[in-house]
DSSP file (Angstrom, degrees, kcal/mol; ACC not computed):
  #  RESIDUE AA STRUCTURE BP1 BP2  ACC     N-H-->O    O-->H-N    N-H-->O    O-->H-N    TCO  KAPPA ALPHA  PHI   PSI    X-CA   Y-CA   Z-CA
    1    1 A M              0   0    0      0, 0.0     2,-0.6     0, 0.0   104,-0.0   0.000 360.0 360.0 360.0 131.3  128.5  100.3  112.8
    2    2 A C        -     0   0    0      2,-0.0     2,-0.6     0, 0.0   104,-0.0  -0.894 360.0-163.7-109.9 118.6  125.9  101.4  115.3
    3    3 A I        -     0   0    0     -2,-0.6     2,-0.4     2,-0.0     0, 0.0  -0.898  11.4-152.8-104.6 121.2  127.1  102.6  118.8
    4    4 A R        -     0   0    0     -2,-0.6     2,-0.6     2,-0.0    -2,-0.0  -0.716   3.2-157.0 -94.1 138.7  124.3  102.7  121.2
    5    5 A D        +     0   0    0     -2,-0.4     3,-0.3     1,-0.1    -2,-0.0  -0.946  20.7 165.3-114.7 107.0  124.5  105.2  124.3
    6    6 A S    >   +     0   0    0     -2,-0.6     3,-1.4     1,-0.1    -1,-0.1   0.078  41.5 112.8-107.3  25.2  122.3  104.1  127.2
    7    7 A S  T 3  S+     0   0    0      1,-0.3    -1,-0.1     2,-0.1     3,-0.1   0.775  79.0  52.3 -68.8 -23.4  123.8  106.4  129.8
    8    8 A Q  T 3  S-     0   0    0      1,-0.3    -1,-0.3    -3,-0.3     2,-0.1   0.416 120.4-111.7 -87.5   0.1  120.4  108.3  129.9
    9    9 A G    <   -     0   0    0     -3,-1.4     2,-0.4     2,-0.1    -1,-0.3  -0.307  56.3 -31.1  91.0 178.0  118.5  105.0  130.5
   10   10 A F        -     0   0    0     -2,-0.1     2,-0.6    -3,-0.1    -4,-0.1  -0.554  57.3-153.7 -75.6 129.2  116.2  103.1  128.2
   11   11 A V        -     0   0    0     -2,-0.4     2,-0.6     2,-0.0    -2,-0.1  -0.907   7.6-142.9-102.7 120.4  114.1  105.4  126.0
   12   12 A R        +     0   0    0     -2,-0.6     2,-0.3     5,-0.1    -2,-0.0  -0.724  30.5 178.5 -83.4 122.5  110.8  104.0  124.8
   13   13 A R        +     0   0    0     -2,-0.6     4,-0.4     4,-0.0     3,-0.2  -0.799  26.8  36.2-120.5 158.4  110.2  105.1  121.2
   14   14 A G  S  > S-     0   0    0     -2,-0.3     4,-1.6     1,-0.2     3,-0.3  -0.280  99.1 -47.9  94.7-176.1  107.6  104.6  118.6
   15   15 A L  H  > S+     0   0    0      1,-0.2     4,-2.6     2,-0.2     5,-0.3   0.873 130.7  56.7 -67.6 -37.9  103.8  104.4  118.4
   16   16 A A  H  > S+     0   0    0      1,-0.2     4,-2.0    -3,-0.2    -1,-0.2   0.874 108.1  47.8 -60.3 -35.7  103.7  101.8  121.3
   17   17 A G  H  > S+     0   0    0     -4,-0.4     4,-1.3    -3,-0.3    -1,-0.2   0.852 110.8  51.0 -76.5 -32.0  105.5  104.1  123.6
   18   18 A E  H  X S+     0   0    0     -4,-1.6     4,-0.7     2,-0.2    -2,-0.2   0.911 112.6  46.0 -70.6 -41.0  103.2  107.0  122.7
   19   19 A I  H >X S+     0   0    0     -4,-2.6     3,-1.1     1,-0.2     4,-0.5   0.912 109.9  54.4 -68.1 -37.4  100.1  104.9  123.3
   20   20 A L  H >< S+     0   0    0     -4,-2.0     3,-1.1    -5,-0.3    -1,-0.2   0.840  99.2  62.5 -63.7 -30.8  101.6  103.7  126.6
   21   21 A D  H 3< S+     0   0    0     -4,-1.3    -1,-0.3     1,-0.2    -2,-0.2   0.745  90.6  70.0 -70.2 -19.5  102.1  107.3  127.7
   22   22 A L  H << S+     0   0    0     -3,-1.1    -1,-0.2    -4,-0.7    -2,-0.2   0.780  86.0  80.3 -64.5 -31.8   98.3  107.7  127.5
   23   23 A F  S << S-     0   0    0     -3,-1.1     5,-0.1    -4,-0.5     0, 0.0  -0.516  94.4-103.2 -73.2 144.7   97.9  105.5  130.5
   24   24 A P    >   -     0   0    0      0, 0.0     3,-1.1     0, 0.0     7,-0.2  -0.226  33.8-108.9 -61.2 161.0   98.5  107.0  134.0
   25   25 A A  G >  S+     0   0    0      1,-0.3     3,-1.3     2,-0.2     4,-0.2   0.820 118.3  56.1 -61.1 -31.5  101.8  106.3  135.7
   26   26 A D  G 3  S+     0   0    0      1,-0.3    -1,-0.3     2,-0.1     3,-0.2   0.674 108.6  49.6 -82.6 -12.4  100.2  103.9  138.3
   27   27 A L  G <> S+     0   0    0     -3,-1.1     4,-2.6     1,-0.2    -1,-0.3   0.080  73.1 117.6-109.0  27.4   98.7  101.8  135.4
   28   28 A Y  H <> S+     0   0    0     -3,-1.3     4,-2.4     1,-0.2    -1,-0.2   0.905  77.6  44.4 -62.1 -42.9  101.9  101.5  133.5
   29   29 A F  H  > S+     0   0    0     -3,-0.2     4,-2.4     2,-0.2    -1,-0.2   0.835 111.8  53.5 -70.8 -33.5  102.0   97.7  133.8
   30   30 A T  H  > S+     0   0    0      2,-0.2     4,-2.1     1,-0.2    -1,-0.2   0.909 110.5  47.4 -67.6 -40.3   98.4   97.3  133.0
   31   31 A G  H  X S+     0   0    0     -4,-2.6     4,-2.7     2,-0.2     5,-0.2   0.903 110.7  51.4 -65.6 -39.8   98.8   99.3  129.8
   32   32 A L  H  X S+     0   0    0     -4,-2.4     4,-2.4    -5,-0.2    -2,-0.2   0.911 110.5  49.2 -57.4 -43.6  101.8   97.3  128.9
   33   33 A L  H  X S+     0   0    0     -4,-2.4     4,-1.7     2,-0.2    -2,-0.2   0.901 111.4  48.8 -61.2 -41.6   99.8   94.2  129.4
   34   34 A I  H  X S+     0   0    0     -4,-2.1     4,-1.2     2,-0.2    -2,-0.2   0.922 113.8  45.5 -65.0 -45.0   97.0   95.5  127.3
   35   35 A L  H  X S+     0   0    0     -4,-2.7     4,-1.0     1,-0.2     3,-0.2   0.886 108.4  58.7 -67.2 -35.9   99.2   96.6  124.4
   36   36 A R  H  < S+     0   0    0     -4,-2.4    -1,-0.2    -5,-0.2    -2,-0.2   0.897 117.4  30.8 -60.7 -41.1  101.1   93.3  124.6
   37   37 A W  H  X S+     0   0    0     -4,-1.7     4,-1.4     2,-0.1    -1,-0.2   0.480 102.4  77.9 -95.4  -7.2   98.0   91.3  124.0
   38   38 A L  H  X S+     0   0    0     -4,-1.2     4,-2.4    -3,-0.2     5,-0.2   0.929  94.2  47.0 -77.3 -42.7   96.0   93.7  121.8
   39   39 A V  H  X S+     0   0    0     -4,-1.0     4,-2.2     1,-0.2     5,-0.2   0.944 113.3  47.8 -66.4 -44.9   98.0   93.0  118.5
   40   40 A P  H  > S+     0   0    0      0, 0.0     4,-2.5     0, 0.0    -1,-0.2   0.876 113.6  49.5 -63.7 -33.0   97.8   89.2  118.8
   41   41 A A  H  X S+     0   0    0     -4,-1.4     4,-2.5     2,-0.2    -2,-0.2   0.924 111.6  47.0 -65.0 -43.7   94.1   89.4  119.6
   42   42 A L  H  X S+     0   0    0     -4,-2.4     4,-2.1     2,-0.2    -1,-0.2   0.885 112.5  50.1 -65.1 -40.3   93.4   91.6  116.7
   43   43 A F  H  X S+     0   0    0     -4,-2.2     4,-2.9    -5,-0.2     5,-0.2   0.922 110.4  50.2 -61.8 -47.9   95.5   89.4  114.4
   44   44 A G  H  X S+     0   0    0     -4,-2.5     4,-2.7     1,-0.2    -2,-0.2   0.918 110.4  49.9 -62.6 -43.4   93.5   86.3  115.7
   45   45 A V  H  X S+     0   0    0     -4,-2.5     4,-2.2     2,-0.2    -1,-0.2   0.894 111.7  49.6 -64.4 -38.3   90.2   88.0  115.0
   46   46 A G  H  X S+     0   0    0     -4,-2.1     4,-2.6     2,-0.2     5,-0.2   0.955 112.5  45.3 -62.0 -53.5   91.3   88.9  111.5
   47   47 A I  H  X S+     0   0    0     -4,-2.9     4,-2.9     1,-0.2     5,-0.2   0.912 112.1  52.0 -62.7 -38.8   92.4   85.4  110.7
   48   48 A A  H  X S+     0   0    0     -4,-2.7     4,-2.8    -5,-0.2    -1,-0.2   0.928 109.2  51.6 -57.6 -44.9   89.2   84.0  112.2
   49   49 A A  H  X S+     0   0    0     -4,-2.2     4,-2.4     2,-0.2    -2,-0.2   0.921 111.2  47.0 -64.5 -41.0   87.1   86.4  110.0
   50   50 A V  H  X S+     0   0    0     -4,-2.6     4,-2.4     1,-0.2    -2,-0.2   0.945 114.0  46.6 -62.0 -46.8   89.1   85.2  106.8
   51   51 A A  H  X S+     0   0    0     -4,-2.9     4,-2.7    -5,-0.2     5,-0.2   0.899 112.9  49.7 -67.2 -36.2   88.6   81.6  107.7
   52   52 A W  H  X>S+     0   0    0     -4,-2.8     4,-2.8    -5,-0.2     5,-0.9   0.930 110.6  51.5 -64.2 -43.9   84.9   82.1  108.5
   53   53 A T  I  <>S+     0   0    0     -4,-2.4     5,-1.1    -5,-0.2     4,-0.3   0.884 113.3  43.1 -62.8 -40.0   84.4   83.9  105.2
   54   54 A V  I  <5S+     0   0    0     -4,-2.4     4,-0.2     3,-0.2    -2,-0.2   0.913 120.5  42.2 -73.8 -37.7   86.1   81.1  103.2
   55   55 A A  I  <5S+     0   0    0     -4,-2.7     6,-0.2    -5,-0.2    -2,-0.2   0.888 131.8  14.5 -72.9 -40.0   84.2   78.4  105.2
   56   56 A V  I ><5S+     0   0    0     -4,-2.8     3,-1.1    -5,-0.2    -3,-0.2   0.849 119.8  51.9-107.4 -51.7   80.7   79.8  105.3
   57   57 A R  I 3 <S+     0   0    0     -5,-0.9    -3,-0.2    -4,-0.3    -4,-0.1   0.859 109.1  47.1 -72.4 -37.0   80.2   82.7  103.0
   58   58 A F  T 3 <S-     0   0    0     -5,-1.1    -1,-0.3     1,-0.3    -2,-0.1   0.274 125.7 -77.7 -90.3  13.8   81.4   81.2   99.7
   59   59 A G    <   -     0   0    0     -3,-1.1     2,-0.5     5,-0.0    -1,-0.3   0.076  50.6 -87.3 100.5 142.4   79.4   77.9  100.1
   60   60 A R        +     0   0    0     -4,-0.1     2,-0.3    -3,-0.1    -4,-0.1  -0.715  58.7 139.2 -93.2 131.2   80.1   74.9  102.2
   61   61 A S     >  -     0   0    0     -2,-0.5     4,-2.2    -6,-0.2     5,-0.2  -0.966  59.7-108.7-152.9 166.8   82.3   72.1  100.9
   62   62 A E  H  > S+     0   0    0     -2,-0.3     4,-1.9     1,-0.2     5,-0.2   0.859 117.7  52.5 -66.4 -33.7   85.0   69.9  102.2
   63   63 A R  H  > S+     0   0    0      1,-0.2     4,-1.4     2,-0.2    -1,-0.2   0.885 110.9  46.5 -66.9 -37.3   87.7   71.6  100.2
   64   64 A R  H  > S+     0   0    0      2,-0.2     4,-2.6     1,-0.2    -2,-0.2   0.857 110.9  53.7 -71.1 -34.2   86.7   75.1  101.5
   65   65 A L  H  X S+     0   0    0     -4,-2.2     4,-1.5     1,-0.2    -2,-0.2   0.879 108.7  48.5 -68.2 -34.4   86.5   73.7  105.1
   66   66 A M  H  X S+     0   0    0     -4,-1.9     4,-1.3     2,-0.2    -1,-0.2   0.840 111.3  50.5 -72.9 -30.8   90.0   72.4  104.8
   67   67 A L  H  X S+     0   0    0     -4,-1.4     4,-2.0     1,-0.2    -2,-0.2   0.898 107.9  53.4 -67.0 -38.6   91.2   75.7  103.4
   68   68 A A  H  < S+     0   0    0     -4,-2.6    -2,-0.2     1,-0.2    -1,-0.2   0.845 110.1  47.1 -69.3 -30.6   89.6   77.5  106.2
   69   69 A L  H  < S+     0   0    0     -4,-1.5    -1,-0.2     1,-0.2    -2,-0.2   0.739 111.7  51.6 -73.8 -24.9   91.4   75.3  108.7
   70   70 A L  H >X S+     0   0    0     -4,-1.3     3,-1.9     1,-0.2     4,-1.0   0.785  91.5  78.3 -82.7 -29.6   94.7   75.8  106.9
   71   71 A I  G >< S+     0   0    0     -4,-2.0     3,-1.0     1,-0.3    -1,-0.2   0.877  87.5  55.8 -44.0 -51.9   94.4   79.7  106.9
   72   72 A P  G 34 S+     0   0    0      0, 0.0    -1,-0.3     0, 0.0     4,-0.3   0.710 107.6  50.9 -62.6 -17.3   95.5   80.2  110.5
   73   73 A M  G X> S+     0   0    0     -3,-1.9     4,-2.0    -4,-0.2     3,-0.6   0.692  90.1  81.3 -90.1 -22.1   98.8   78.2  109.7
   74   74 A L  H <X S+     0   0    0     -3,-1.0     4,-2.3    -4,-1.0     5,-0.2   0.859  88.7  50.0 -55.8 -45.6   99.8   80.3  106.6
   75   75 A P  H 3> S+     0   0    0      0, 0.0     4,-1.7     0, 0.0    -1,-0.3   0.812 110.7  50.6 -67.8 -28.6  101.3   83.3  108.3
   76   76 A L  H <> S+     0   0    0     -3,-0.6     4,-2.2    -4,-0.3    -2,-0.2   0.897 110.6  49.6 -73.2 -43.8  103.5   81.0  110.6
   77   77 A G  H  X S+     0   0    0     -4,-2.0     4,-2.2     2,-0.2    -1,-0.2   0.892 110.7  50.2 -60.3 -42.6  104.7   79.1  107.5
   78   78 A F  H  X S+     0   0    0     -4,-2.3     4,-2.6     2,-0.2     5,-0.2   0.931 110.9  48.0 -60.5 -47.5  105.6   82.3  105.7
   79   79 A V  H  X S+     0   0    0     -4,-1.7     4,-2.5     1,-0.2    -1,-0.2   0.873 111.7  51.4 -63.4 -36.3  107.5   83.7  108.7
   80   80 A H  H  X S+     0   0    0     -4,-2.2     4,-2.8     2,-0.2    -1,-0.2   0.925 110.6  48.6 -65.6 -43.0  109.4   80.3  109.0
   81   81 A A  H  X S+     0   0    0     -4,-2.2     4,-2.3     2,-0.2    -2,-0.2   0.926 111.5  48.1 -61.0 -47.8  110.3   80.4  105.3
   82   82 A V  H  X S+     0   0    0     -4,-2.6     4,-2.7     1,-0.2     5,-0.2   0.957 113.7  48.1 -57.9 -53.6  111.6   84.0  105.4
   83   83 A A  H  X S+     0   0    0     -4,-2.5     4,-2.1     1,-0.2    -2,-0.2   0.884 111.2  49.0 -59.3 -42.3  113.6   83.2  108.5
   84   84 A L  H  X S+     0   0    0     -4,-2.8     4,-2.3     1,-0.2    -1,-0.2   0.887 110.4  52.5 -62.3 -39.4  115.1   80.1  107.0
   85   85 A D  H  X S+     0   0    0     -4,-2.3     4,-2.3     2,-0.2    -2,-0.2   0.913 110.4  46.6 -60.2 -47.5  115.9   81.9  103.9
   86   86 A V  H  X S+     0   0    0     -4,-2.7     4,-2.3     1,-0.2     5,-0.2   0.882 111.0  52.1 -64.7 -34.3  117.8   84.7  105.7
   87   87 A Y  H  X S+     0   0    0     -4,-2.1     4,-2.2    -5,-0.2    -1,-0.2   0.914 110.6  47.4 -68.0 -38.3  119.6   82.2  107.9
   88   88 A K  H  X S+     0   0    0     -4,-2.3     4,-2.5     2,-0.2    -2,-0.2   0.891 112.5  50.7 -73.7 -35.7  120.8   80.3  104.7
   89   89 A R  H  X S+     0   0    0     -4,-2.3     4,-2.0     2,-0.2    -2,-0.2   0.926 112.8  45.4 -66.4 -40.2  121.9   83.6  103.0
   90   90 A Q  H  X S+     0   0    0     -4,-2.3     4,-2.4     2,-0.2    -2,-0.2   0.909 112.0  51.5 -64.1 -42.7  123.9   84.7  106.1
   91   91 A R  H  X S+     0   0    0     -4,-2.2     4,-1.6    -5,-0.2    -2,-0.2   0.914 112.6  46.0 -68.3 -41.1  125.4   81.2  106.4
   92   92 A L  H  X S+     0   0    0     -4,-2.5     4,-1.8     2,-0.2    -1,-0.2   0.871 112.3  51.0 -66.4 -33.9  126.5   81.3  102.7
   93   93 A R  H  X S+     0   0    0     -4,-2.0     4,-2.0     1,-0.2     6,-0.3   0.865 110.9  48.4 -66.4 -38.1  127.8   84.8  103.0
   94   94 A S  H  X>S+     0   0    0     -4,-2.4     4,-1.0     2,-0.2     5,-0.7   0.810 109.4  51.7 -72.6 -29.6  129.8   83.9  106.1
   95   95 A M  H  <5S+     0   0    0     -4,-1.6    -2,-0.2    -5,-0.2    -1,-0.2   0.876 112.2  47.8 -74.4 -37.2  131.3   80.8  104.3
   96   96 A K  H  <5S+     0   0    0     -4,-1.8    -2,-0.2     1,-0.2    -1,-0.2   0.898 118.1  39.8 -68.8 -40.8  132.4   83.0  101.3
   97   97 A T  H  <5S-     0   0    0     -4,-2.0    -1,-0.2    -5,-0.1    -2,-0.2   0.627 106.5-125.3 -89.0 -12.6  134.0   85.6  103.4
   98   98 A G  T  <5 +     0   0    0     -4,-1.0     2,-0.2     1,-0.3    -3,-0.2   0.632  61.7 140.5  76.4  13.2  135.5   83.2  105.9
   99   99 A R      < -     0   0    0     -5,-0.7    -1,-0.3    -6,-0.3    -2,-0.1  -0.602  47.4-150.9 -81.7 152.2  133.9   84.9  108.9
  100  100 A S        +     0   0    0     -2,-0.2     2,-0.4    -3,-0.1    -1,-0.1   0.551  69.8  96.7 -97.0 -10.5  132.5   82.7  111.7
  101  101 A C        -     0   0    0      1,-0.1    -2,-0.1    -7,-0.1     0, 0.0  -0.628  55.3-164.4 -82.0 135.4  129.8   85.2  112.7
  102  102 A A  S    S+     0   0    0     -2,-0.4     2,-0.6     1,-0.1    -1,-0.1   0.578  71.4  76.5 -89.4 -12.6  126.4   84.5  111.1
  103  103 A I  S    S-     0   0    0    -12,-0.0     2,-0.3    -9,-0.0    -1,-0.1  -0.901  70.6-155.4-108.3 121.8  125.0   87.9  111.9
  104  104 A S        -     0   0    0     -2,-0.6     2,-0.3     2,-0.0    -2,-0.0  -0.703  13.0-128.9 -97.0 145.2  126.2   90.7  109.6
  105  105 A S              0   0    0     -2,-0.3    -1,-0.0     1,-0.1     0, 0.0  -0.690 360.0 360.0 -91.4 143.6  126.3   94.3  110.7
  106  106 A I              0   0    0     -2,-0.3    -1,-0.1  -104,-0.0    -2,-0.0   0.451 360.0 360.0-101.6 360.0  124.6   96.8  108.3
C-alpha cells in the first residue's frame, strides 16, 4: 500500500522535470508545451522514416506500399491489445477473489 504525502506540494520528478528546469521561470509554460509535443513529434518522424524505408528504399510494389501505410497503425494496435489483456486479467482476478474493484494495488 502506497501512502502519498502531498503536504509540501506537487514535486516534479524525473528527466522531464530536470529538462523543464533548464528553461527560465518566465518560460515555464512554453517549456512545458515544447516538452509535451516533442516526444509525439519525434515518434511521428520515426514512424514516417520506417514507412518511407519500407515504401521506397526496398523497391516499389503494391504490397510494400500497403505495409508502409499500415506501419503507423501498428503501435496503436499493440497498445490496445496490451490494455485489453490487462483489463481481462484484472477482471478475471476480481471475479475469482470476489472483489468488485478492477484495479489491484501492488
